[in-house]
C-alpha positions as CSV (number, residue, x, y, z in Angstrom):
1,M,167.0,27.0,34.4
2,S,166.8,30.7,33.8
3,E,167.6,33.3,36.4
4,L,167.3,37.0,36.4
5,I,167.6,39.9,38.8
6,L,164.7,42.3,38.2
7,T,164.9,46.1,38.5
8,P,162.4,48.7,37.4
9,D,164.5,49.5,34.4
10,S,163.8,46.0,32.8
11,V,161.0,47.1,30.4
12,Y,159.3,45.3,27.6
13,D,156.7,46.4,25.2
14,E,154.0,43.7,25.0
15,A,153.1,40.6,27.0
16,V,152.7,37.1,25.5
17,Y,149.7,35.1,26.9
18,E,149.8,31.3,27.5
19,E,146.7,29.3,28.3
20,L,147.0,26.9,31.3
21,E,144.5,24.3,32.6
22,S,145.6,24.9,36.2
23,V,148.4,26.2,38.4
24,A,149.3,25.6,42.0
25,I,150.9,28.6,43.8
26,R,152.4,28.6,47.3
27,F,153.0,31.8,49.2
28,A,155.5,31.3,52.0
29,G,157.1,33.6,54.5
30,D,157.4,34.5,58.1
31,S,154.3,34.2,60.3
32,G,154.2,38.0,60.3
33,D,154.4,38.4,56.5
34,G,150.7,37.9,55.9
35,M,150.9,34.8,53.7
36,Q,147.5,33.5,54.8
37,L,145.9,36.8,53.8
38,T,147.9,36.9,50.5
39,G,146.7,33.3,49.6
40,T,143.2,34.1,50.6
41,Q,143.0,37.2,48.4
42,F,144.5,35.3,45.4
43,T,141.9,32.6,46.1
44,N,139.0,35.0,46.4
45,T,139.9,36.8,43.2
46,S,140.2,33.5,41.3
47,A,136.9,32.3,42.6
48,V,135.2,35.6,41.4
49,L,136.8,35.1,38.0
50,G,135.1,31.7,37.8
51,N,138.0,29.3,38.4
52,D,137.6,26.2,40.5
53,V,139.8,26.6,43.5
54,S,141.2,24.4,46.3
55,T,143.5,25.7,49.1
56,F,145.7,24.4,51.8
57,P,146.8,26.8,54.5
58,D,149.9,25.6,56.4
59,F,150.2,27.4,59.7
60,P,153.5,27.8,61.7
61,A,154.4,25.0,64.0
62,E,154.8,27.4,66.9
63,I,152.6,30.3,67.8
64,R,155.4,32.8,68.4
65,A,158.5,31.4,66.8
66,P,161.3,33.9,66.3
67,A,161.0,35.8,63.1
68,G,162.9,34.3,60.2
69,T,163.3,30.8,61.7
70,L,162.0,27.5,60.2
71,P,159.3,26.8,62.9
72,G,157.9,30.3,62.1
73,V,157.3,29.7,58.4
74,S,153.7,30.2,57.3
75,G,152.5,28.9,53.9
76,F,149.3,29.0,51.8
77,Q,148.9,26.9,48.7
78,V,146.1,27.5,46.2
79,N,145.3,25.5,43.1
80,I,143.2,27.3,40.5
81,S,141.8,25.5,37.4
82,R,139.4,25.6,34.6
83,N,138.5,22.0,35.4
84,D,137.0,20.3,38.4
85,I,139.7,19.8,41.0
86,Y,139.7,18.0,44.4
87,T,143.0,19.0,46.0
88,P,145.3,22.0,46.2
89,G,147.8,20.1,44.1
90,D,150.6,17.7,44.9
91,A,153.4,20.1,44.2
92,P,153.3,23.9,43.6
93,Q,154.4,25.0,40.2
94,V,155.2,28.5,41.7
95,L,156.7,29.3,45.0
96,V,156.8,32.9,46.3
97,A,159.5,32.8,49.1
98,M,159.7,35.9,51.2
99,N,162.8,34.9,53.2
100,P,165.5,32.2,53.4
101,A,163.4,30.1,55.9
102,A,160.5,30.1,53.6
103,L,162.7,28.9,50.7
104,K,164.4,26.2,52.7
105,S,161.1,24.9,54.2
106,N,159.3,24.7,50.9
107,L,161.7,24.3,48.0
108,A,161.7,20.5,48.1
109,D,157.9,20.5,47.4
110,V,158.2,22.6,44.2
111,E,157.7,20.8,41.0
112,P,161.0,20.3,39.1
113,G,161.3,23.2,36.6
114,G,158.9,25.2,38.6
115,T,159.1,29.0,39.2
116,V,160.6,30.3,42.4
117,I,160.2,34.0,43.1
118,I,162.6,35.1,45.8
119,N,162.7,38.3,47.8
120,I,166.5,38.7,47.7
121,D,166.5,41.6,50.1
122,E,165.9,39.2,53.0
123,F,168.9,37.0,52.2
124,T,171.2,38.6,54.7
125,P,173.8,36.8,56.7
126,G,171.6,37.0,59.8
127,N,168.5,35.6,58.1
128,L,170.5,32.8,56.4
129,K,171.8,31.8,59.8
130,K,168.3,31.8,61.3
131,A,167.2,29.5,58.5
132,N,170.1,27.1,59.2
133,Y,171.8,27.9,55.9
134,S,175.6,27.4,55.9
135,F,175.7,29.1,52.5
136,N,173.7,31.5,50.4
137,P,171.6,29.5,48.0
138,L,171.6,32.5,45.7
139,D,175.3,32.2,45.2
140,D,175.7,28.6,44.1
141,D,173.9,26.1,41.8
142,S,171.5,24.7,44.4
143,L,168.5,26.3,42.6
144,R,169.5,25.1,39.1
145,S,166.5,22.8,38.8
146,Y,164.1,25.8,39.0
147,R,163.3,28.9,37.1
148,V,164.5,31.5,39.6
149,I,163.3,35.1,39.6
150,R,165.2,37.3,42.0
151,V,163.1,40.3,43.1
152,P,164.3,43.0,45.5
153,L,160.8,43.0,46.9
154,T,161.3,44.7,50.2
155,T,163.2,47.6,48.6
156,L,160.7,48.0,45.7
157,N,157.8,48.0,48.1
158,R,159.3,50.6,50.4
159,H,160.0,52.9,47.4
160,S,156.4,52.5,46.2
161,L,155.2,53.9,49.6
162,D,157.5,56.9,49.7
163,G,155.7,60.1,50.6
164,I,153.1,58.6,52.9
165,E,153.5,60.6,56.1
166,G,153.8,58.6,59.4
167,L,154.9,55.4,57.6
168,G,158.3,54.1,58.6
169,N,160.1,51.1,57.2
170,K,158.5,48.8,59.7
171,E,155.0,49.9,58.7
172,K,155.9,49.8,55.0
173,D,157.2,46.2,55.3
174,R,153.8,45.1,56.5
175,C,152.5,45.8,53.0
176,K,155.1,43.8,51.1
177,N,152.7,40.8,51.0
178,F,150.4,43.0,48.8
179,F,153.3,43.8,46.5
180,A,153.9,40.1,46.1
181,L,150.1,39.6,45.6
182,G,150.0,42.3,42.9
183,L,153.0,40.7,41.1
184,T,151.2,37.3,41.0
185,F,148.0,39.0,39.9
186,W,149.9,40.3,36.9
187,M,151.5,36.9,36.1
188,Y,148.1,35.1,36.1
189,D,146.0,37.8,34.6
190,R,143.9,38.5,37.7
191,S,141.9,41.6,38.3
192,L,142.9,43.9,41.2
193,E,139.4,45.1,42.0
194,T,138.3,42.3,44.4
195,S,141.4,42.9,46.6
196,L,141.2,46.7,46.3
197,Q,137.6,46.6,47.5
198,W,138.6,44.3,50.4
199,I,141.3,46.8,51.4
200,R,138.8,49.7,51.3
201,D,136.2,47.8,53.4
202,K,138.7,46.2,55.9
203,F,140.6,49.4,56.7
204,A,137.9,52.0,56.2
205,S,138.7,53.7,59.5
206,K,142.4,53.8,58.7
207,P,143.0,55.9,55.5
208,I,146.8,55.6,55.7
209,V,146.6,51.8,55.8
210,V,144.2,51.8,52.8
211,E,146.5,54.0,50.8
212,A,149.6,52.0,51.7
213,N,148.2,48.6,50.8
214,T,146.5,49.9,47.7
215,R,149.8,51.4,46.5
216,A,151.7,48.2,47.3
217,L,149.2,46.0,45.4
218,K,149.3,48.3,42.4
219,A,153.1,48.6,42.5
220,G,153.6,44.9,42.4
221,Y,151.2,44.6,39.5
222,H,152.8,47.4,37.5
223,F,156.2,46.0,38.3
224,G,155.1,42.9,36.5
225,E,154.3,45.0,33.5
226,T,157.8,46.5,33.4
227,A,159.9,43.4,34.1
228,E,161.2,41.3,31.1
229,E,161.0,38.0,33.1
230,F,157.2,38.5,33.3
231,R,156.7,38.9,29.6
232,T,154.7,35.7,29.5
233,R,151.4,36.0,31.3
234,Y,149.2,33.0,32.0
235,R,145.5,32.6,31.7
236,I,143.2,30.0,33.3
237,S,139.7,30.2,31.8
238,R,136.5,29.9,33.7
239,F,135.4,26.6,35.1
240,D,132.1,25.4,33.6
241,V,129.9,24.8,36.6
242,A,126.2,24.2,37.1
243,P,124.2,27.4,37.3
244,G,123.7,28.8,40.8
245,T,125.1,31.2,43.4
246,Y,128.6,30.2,44.6
247,R,130.9,31.4,47.3
248,K,134.3,30.4,48.6
249,I,134.0,28.5,51.8
250,T,136.2,26.7,54.3
251,G,135.2,23.6,56.1
252,N,134.8,25.3,59.5
253,E,132.7,28.1,57.9
254,A,130.5,25.5,56.1
255,A,130.1,23.5,59.4
256,A,129.0,26.7,61.3
257,I,126.5,27.6,58.6
258,G,125.3,24.0,58.5
259,F,124.7,23.9,62.3
260,V,122.7,27.2,62.2
261,T,120.7,25.8,59.2
262,A,119.9,22.6,61.1
263,A,118.5,24.7,64.0
264,H,116.4,26.8,61.6
265,L,115.1,23.7,59.9
266,A,113.7,22.6,63.2
267,G,112.7,26.1,64.4
268,K,115.0,25.9,67.4
269,T,117.7,28.0,69.1
270,L,121.3,26.9,68.4
271,F,123.5,26.8,71.5
272,Y,127.3,26.5,71.1
273,G,129.4,25.9,74.1
274,S,133.2,25.6,73.6
275,Y,136.6,26.3,74.9
276,P,139.1,27.8,72.3
277,I,141.3,25.1,70.7
278,T,143.1,24.9,67.3
279,P,141.8,24.1,64.7
280,A,138.2,24.2,66.0
281,S,138.2,27.8,67.2
282,D,137.0,29.2,63.9
283,I,133.6,27.6,64.5
284,L,133.1,29.8,67.6
285,H,134.3,32.9,65.7
286,H,131.8,32.3,62.9
287,L,128.8,31.4,65.2
288,A,129.5,34.4,67.5
289,G,128.6,36.7,64.6
290,L,125.3,35.0,63.8
291,K,123.4,36.0,67.0
292,N,120.6,37.5,64.8
293,F,119.9,33.9,63.6
294,N,118.9,32.8,67.1
295,V,122.4,31.5,67.9
296,R,123.8,31.6,71.4
297,T,127.5,31.1,71.9
298,F,129.3,30.5,75.2
299,Q,133.0,30.5,75.6
300,A,133.6,28.4,78.7
301,E,136.6,28.3,81.1
302,D,137.5,24.8,80.1
303,E,136.4,21.8,78.0
304,I,134.4,20.2,80.7
305,A,132.4,23.3,81.5
306,A,131.7,23.7,77.7
307,I,130.1,20.3,77.3
308,G,128.4,20.6,80.7
309,A,126.6,23.7,79.4
310,T,125.8,22.0,76.2
311,I,124.1,19.1,78.0
312,G,122.1,21.7,79.9
313,A,121.1,23.4,76.7
314,A,120.0,20.0,75.2
315,F,118.0,19.3,78.4
316,G,116.3,22.7,78.0
317,G,115.3,21.9,74.4
318,A,117.9,23.8,72.3
319,F,119.9,22.4,69.4
320,A,123.0,21.9,71.5
321,L,126.5,21.8,70.1
322,T,130.0,21.8,71.4
323,G,133.3,21.9,69.4
324,T,136.9,20.9,70.1
325,S,139.8,18.9,68.9
326,G,141.4,15.6,70.1
327,P,142.8,16.8,73.4
328,G,139.4,18.4,74.2
329,I,137.6,15.1,73.4
330,C,139.7,13.5,76.1
331,L,138.5,16.0,78.6
332,K,134.9,15.8,77.4
333,S,134.6,12.0,77.3
334,E,133.0,11.6,80.7
335,A,130.3,14.2,79.9
336,M,129.8,12.7,76.4
337,N,129.0,9.5,78.2
338,L,126.6,11.3,80.4
339,G,124.8,12.8,77.4
340,M,124.6,9.2,76.0
341,M,123.1,7.9,79.3
342,L,120.7,10.9,79.5
343,E,119.7,10.1,75.9
344,L,119.7,13.8,74.9
345,P,120.3,15.0,71.3
346,M,123.5,17.1,70.9
347,V,126.4,17.3,68.5
348,I,130.1,17.1,69.4
349,A,132.3,18.6,66.6
350,N,135.8,17.2,66.6
351,I,138.1,19.0,64.2
352,Q,141.1,16.6,64.4
353,R,144.7,17.6,64.6
354,G,148.0,15.8,65.0
355,G,148.4,14.0,68.3
356,P,149.0,12.5,70.8
357,S,148.8,15.0,73.7
358,T,149.3,18.5,72.5
359,G,150.9,17.0,69.4
360,L,150.8,19.1,66.2
361,P,148.1,21.8,66.8
362,T,148.3,23.3,63.3
363,K,148.7,20.1,61.3
364,T,146.1,17.6,60.1
365,E,145.6,14.0,61.1
366,Q,142.8,11.3,61.3
367,S,143.9,9.7,64.5
368,D,140.8,10.3,66.7
369,L,138.5,7.7,65.1
370,L,139.0,5.0,67.7
371,Q,138.8,7.7,70.5
372,V,135.4,8.9,69.5
373,M,134.2,5.3,68.8
374,F,135.4,3.7,72.0
375,G,137.0,6.4,74.2
376,R,134.5,6.3,77.0
377,N,133.9,3.8,79.9
378,G,131.4,1.1,79.5
379,E,129.4,0.2,76.4
380,S,128.7,3.7,75.0
381,P,127.9,3.7,71.3
382,I,127.6,7.1,69.6
383,P,126.9,7.8,66.0
384,I,129.8,9.3,64.0
385,V,129.7,11.2,60.7
386,A,132.7,12.4,58.8
387,P,132.5,15.1,56.0
388,A,134.6,14.5,52.9
389,S,135.2,18.0,51.7
390,P,134.9,21.6,52.9
391,S,131.5,22.1,51.3
392,D,130.4,18.6,52.6
393,C,130.9,20.0,56.1
394,F,127.6,21.9,55.6
395,D,125.6,18.8,54.6
396,L,126.9,16.6,57.4
397,A,126.5,19.4,60.0
398,V,122.8,19.4,59.2
399,E,122.7,15.6,59.0
400,S,124.4,15.2,62.4
401,F,121.5,17.1,64.1
402,R,119.0,15.2,62.1
403,L,120.4,11.9,63.4
404,A,120.8,13.2,67.0
405,V,117.1,14.1,67.2
406,R,116.0,10.9,65.5
407,A,117.8,8.6,67.9
408,M,117.9,11.0,70.9
409,T,121.6,10.7,71.4
410,P,124.9,12.7,71.1
411,V,126.4,12.5,67.6
412,V,130.1,13.1,66.7
413,F,130.8,15.4,63.7
414,L,134.4,14.2,62.9
415,S,136.2,16.7,60.7
416,D,139.9,17.5,60.5
417,G,142.3,20.5,60.3
418,Y,142.7,20.0,56.5
419,L,139.0,20.3,55.9
420,G,138.5,23.0,58.5
421,N,141.0,25.4,57.1
422,S,141.0,24.6,53.4
423,A,138.5,26.2,51.0
424,E,136.6,25.5,47.8
425,P,133.7,26.9,45.8
426,W,130.3,26.0,47.4
427,R,127.0,26.2,45.6
428,I,124.7,27.8,48.1
429,P,121.6,25.6,48.3
430,D,118.0,26.9,47.9
431,P,116.7,27.0,51.5
432,D,113.3,25.9,50.2
433,T,114.7,22.6,49.0
434,L,116.1,21.6,52.4
435,T,114.1,19.0,54.3
436,P,112.8,20.3,57.7
437,I,114.0,18.5,60.8
438,E,111.0,17.3,62.7
439,V,111.1,17.8,66.5
440,N,108.2,16.7,68.6
441,Y,108.6,17.8,72.3
442,R,106.4,15.7,74.5
443,T,103.6,17.9,76.0
444,D,100.9,15.3,76.9
445,P,101.3,14.0,80.5
446,T,99.0,11.1,79.9
447,H,100.9,7.8,80.3
448,F,104.2,9.8,80.2
449,A,107.4,7.9,80.9
450,P,110.7,9.6,80.4
451,F,112.3,6.5,78.8
452,A,109.4,5.2,76.8
453,R,110.6,4.5,73.3
454,D,109.5,5.1,69.7
455,E,108.9,1.7,68.2
456,V,110.8,2.5,65.0
457,T,113.7,4.6,66.2
458,L,113.9,3.5,69.9
459,G,114.4,7.2,70.8
460,R,112.9,8.4,74.0
461,P,110.6,11.5,74.3
462,W,112.2,14.9,74.6
463,A,110.4,16.5,77.5
464,I,111.3,20.1,78.3
465,P,111.7,21.1,81.9
466,G,108.7,23.2,83.1
467,T,106.2,21.4,80.9
468,P,103.2,20.7,83.3
469,G,102.9,17.1,84.3
470,L,106.2,16.0,82.7
471,E,108.4,16.4,85.7
472,H,111.0,13.6,85.6
473,R,114.5,12.6,86.7
474,I,117.4,11.7,84.5
475,G,121.0,11.0,85.4
476,G,124.1,9.0,84.8
477,L,123.2,6.0,86.9
478,E,121.7,3.0,85.2
479,K,118.0,2.9,85.0
480,A,115.0,0.9,84.2
481,D,113.6,1.3,80.7
482,G,110.4,3.3,80.5
483,S,110.3,4.8,84.0
484,G,113.9,5.9,84.2
485,N,114.0,4.9,87.8
486,V,117.5,4.0,89.1
487,S,118.0,0.3,88.8
488,Y,120.8,-2.1,89.8
489,T,119.0,-5.1,88.4
490,P,121.3,-7.1,86.2
491,K,118.7,-7.6,83.5
492,D,117.8,-3.9,83.4
493,H,121.4,-3.0,82.8
494,D,121.8,-5.7,80.1
495,H,118.6,-4.5,78.4
496,M,119.5,-0.8,78.5
497,V,123.0,-1.4,77.2
498,R,121.6,-3.4,74.3
499,I,118.8,-0.9,73.6
500,R,121.2,2.1,73.4
501,A,123.3,0.1,71.0
502,E,120.4,-0.9,68.9
503,K,119.0,2.6,68.5
504,V,122.3,3.7,67.1
505,Q,122.5,0.7,64.8
506,R,118.9,1.4,63.5
507,L,120.2,4.6,62.0
508,Q,121.5,2.3,59.2
509,N,117.9,2.4,58.0
510,T,118.0,6.2,57.4
511,I,121.5,6.8,56.1
512,P,122.2,6.2,52.4
513,E,123.9,3.1,51.0
514,Q,127.6,3.4,50.1
515,T,128.3,4.4,46.5
516,V,131.5,4.0,44.6
517,F,133.4,6.0,42.0
518,G,134.4,3.6,39.2
519,P,133.4,0.0,38.4
520,E,130.9,-1.7,40.6
521,E,133.2,-4.7,40.8
522,G,136.9,-5.2,39.9
523,D,140.4,-5.7,41.0
524,L,140.7,-3.1,43.8
525,L,138.5,-0.9,46.0
526,V,140.1,2.1,47.7
527,I,138.3,3.1,50.9
528,G,138.8,6.4,52.7
529,W,137.0,8.8,55.0
530,G,137.3,12.5,55.9
531,G,139.7,14.9,54.3
532,T,141.5,12.2,52.2
533,Y,138.6,12.4,49.7
534,G,140.3,14.7,47.2
535,A,143.6,12.8,46.9
536,L,141.9,9.4,46.8
537,R,139.4,10.4,44.2
538,S,142.1,12.0,42.1
539,G,144.4,9.1,42.5
540,V,141.7,6.6,41.4
541,A,140.8,8.9,38.4
542,A,144.5,8.8,37.4
543,A,144.4,5.0,37.7
544,H,141.3,4.9,35.4
545,A,143.3,6.9,32.8
546,K,145.8,4.1,32.8
547,G,143.1,1.4,32.3
548,L,143.3,0.0,35.8
549,S,140.2,-1.7,37.4
550,V,139.9,0.3,40.6
551,A,137.0,2.0,42.4
552,H,136.8,4.5,45.3
553,A,134.3,4.3,48.2
554,H,134.4,7.3,50.6
555,I,132.6,6.6,53.8
556,R,130.8,9.5,55.4
557,Y,128.9,7.5,58.0
558,L,131.4,5.7,60.3
559,N,129.0,4.6,63.0
560,P,126.9,2.9,62.0
561,L,128.5,2.0,58.7
562,P,126.3,2.0,55.6
563,R,124.3,-1.2,55.5
564,N,125.8,-2.4,52.2
565,I,129.4,-1.9,53.0
566,G,130.1,-5.6,53.7
567,P,128.7,-6.9,50.4
568,L,130.3,-4.0,48.5
569,M,133.8,-4.9,49.6
570,K,133.3,-8.6,48.5
571,R,132.9,-7.5,44.9
572,Y,136.6,-6.6,44.7
573,K,139.7,-8.8,44.7
574,K,141.5,-6.4,47.0
575,V,140.5,-3.7,49.4
576,L,142.8,-0.8,50.3
577,V,142.0,1.5,53.2
578,A,143.9,4.8,53.1
579,E,144.1,7.0,56.3
580,L,146.2,9.7,57.9
581,N,146.8,7.4,60.9
582,L,148.3,3.9,61.4
583,G,145.1,2.1,60.4
584,Q,142.2,2.8,62.6
585,L,139.3,2.3,60.1
586,A,141.3,-0.7,58.6
587,W,141.3,-2.2,62.2
588,L,137.6,-1.7,62.5
589,I,136.9,-3.2,59.1
590,N,139.2,-6.2,59.8
591,A,137.5,-6.8,63.1
592,R,133.9,-6.3,62.0
593,F,133.9,-8.1,58.7
594,G,136.6,-10.7,59.4
595,M,138.8,-9.7,56.4
596,K,142.3,-8.5,55.9
597,V,142.5,-5.2,54.0
598,E,145.6,-3.6,52.6
599,Q,146.6,-0.3,54.2
600,L,148.1,3.0,53.1
601,N,149.0,5.1,56.1
602,K,150.7,8.5,56.7
603,V,151.2,10.5,59.9
604,E,153.3,13.4,58.8
605,G,150.8,16.2,59.6
606,R,150.1,16.6,55.9
607,P,147.5,15.2,53.6
608,F,148.0,12.5,51.0
609,K,149.5,13.5,47.6
610,I,147.8,12.1,44.5
611,R,151.0,10.5,43.4
612,E,151.3,8.6,46.7
613,V,147.8,7.1,46.2
614,L,148.4,6.3,42.5
615,S,151.7,4.7,43.3
616,E,150.1,2.4,46.0
617,I,147.3,1.4,43.5
618,E,149.8,0.5,40.9
619,S,151.9,-1.5,43.3
620,L,148.9,-3.5,44.6
621,L,147.8,-4.2,41.0
622,G,151.3,-5.2,39.9
623,Q,151.9,-2.1,37.8
624,G,154.7,-0.6,39.9
């Protein structure tokens, strides 16, 4: 492949434009190189220009890994397209590598023949050693499969900032990510204005920082103008979407907005009690800035205190929410059971990460399903919903509270790190079209019983402390139905266990039936849940293009399952369940429906790739 060392003297007269349908770009560097910011700015600009976007931030494996080492590499992949896309792309066509560690960690993912832009200034003997290179890849043919562009990026960036008083090389190097951003803006015909405005707003109180980042961004852009290797520029036209107002949104942002919306639809205060944990902490950050929307946030000293406060908020009549990840669910499990026994509406948001134990805090996984389904003592059923995409986090955040109030029970909102951190365009809904959530606090003391039940939902009355005549006692001990008095009578316990299970099961009457993408019957049904949606939908669409009889069912309601899921599966010769675990939903389906499903499992801390899904489909259908 071609290779060129670029200098400011490499000048050409006119660019040549090439139209692309899409491109996936990965920015990679040290955790201090600002790759998340760079990728986010490229995404924001592309969204403003009307492209469909899908992102995948990949955070360092360690919080404070030594600079220049493999565990400290931070990456951000963004896929921009003029068509509807569901994933950030299997393999980047472009890699921007800020140092040797970034190159070594990411090169194998780059599409053969793809472009690799390398900051050659960082390929020093010391940095090569930190990245476990025994040789300099710039000096041999190890990069022959790629189009390599060598850029002395650190040097060029420093030169562009000469003359700014009080700015040493250390401060100048903090701006080199904007130089790289400007260069990619030139390559893909992106406007600078969105990022320039962001710089002005973000650093308004620091004029030197505004000037430095502005000059670095423009210098990278203009360097693209003067370098022969960038003579070809690429354009991705606008994505034709339905009319409306759109914004870029991550799953955690969408969830936070959805929870606030749910409280407003009911006219209630939203209480959020949590202890910081990756990757759920963003929800606290977002909600803390929304106090003017009747939101109360509480950062507790530990996970148990957080859910304890949440139970208290639910008892007091608020829309009560707590958030965590897998290790926090372990600590909250006893209190989750208490909430189930108290029969109080609340939501537990679990943004899954790699496990077990501390596991992989910054990596994605779907290994908490059985934990939230069964990880409590006794018979303790709790409804579970699982969003399929970043924007779907909004819809199911609202839905989780709707179900919690209807059945008077805790509900688990089961997201994952991939959904929580990745982003896509979201069409902002018209608030007037959202269905209110009806909440009827009990106020009449006549014939009041704290565990009397609605005949349809089996939910008990929500009686707020301090309401005259509604004084009552609740607790974790077993009780008699209706009165709520503590009871050790065997039949009372049997009845209460069954009634709590039945009210969860009756939610099947309110949740939608399962739909499929593809034929209503055929050779293969691919079932998934959570953040695997994009890869599975794209893999099935690719199979359709090859004429294969395959459909995709993505389950958003995991407990109870949609009422038609059993008959649906019987319409296909084979059923494949794809999960980022060792087969937890597959185990549940096998046990519940007495069938043996095929499995596609992956526990690498990374999402499925489209080609992995397509390959498995072809293999099962005898096409491999």
